[in-house]
Structure formats: C-alpha cells, structure tokens
C-alpha positions, 0 to 999 in steps of 0.5 A: 505550525499546525499538525495536519488533521487525521481523518476519523476512519472506522472499520466500517469505512475501511470495509466499504472502501475495500471493494474499491481498492487494489493492492500489491505487496512485494519487494523492488529487490531482495534487499529492499524494504517490503512495499505495499502499493495501494490505490483505487481500482480505477488506477489499475493502469498506473499499477501496470506502469509502476516498477514490478514488485517481486513476490514476498512470502507470508514469512517475509511479510511478517518479518518486515512488519515486525522490523518496521520495514514496510513502505506504503505507496499510494498509486493514482490520483490523490483526492482532497 
C-alpha cells in the first residue's frame, strides 16, 4: 500500500494561511492531553459547538509538548 503524500508546506505558505486560521489551545479536563483545535475562520461556528477547552498556562503547554502529549483537532470541513 502506498504511503499518503505529504504536501510541501513552506514557511511562506503557513504565513499566508495564518490570517485565515482560528485556533484554541486547552484541555478537556485536568488529566486530558493538551488539545490544539485549528480550522479556517469560516468555521468559527463549529468552534462554538465543540466542547469547551479549559485554559492551559504557558508552562502546561511547554510541558505537554516536551512529553509529546499534544492532540491536534481540525475543526470544520476538510478539503482535498
């Protein structure tokens, strides 16, 4: 089975997308992994419908990243 191709994403591409993206960072509960939700600004209503994330401090974010305990969720439609 062929591996899915990884898009060639440059810093310039990410910079151009940044103004179109919305994100939230937090935890679903105190013992849950750090969750990063990201999606296009047009999906802001879907962010409101998603379960609420509890705020995470900078130290909690750093610790979660160091421990590889970060979950990323895409909010909104997926385009191909």
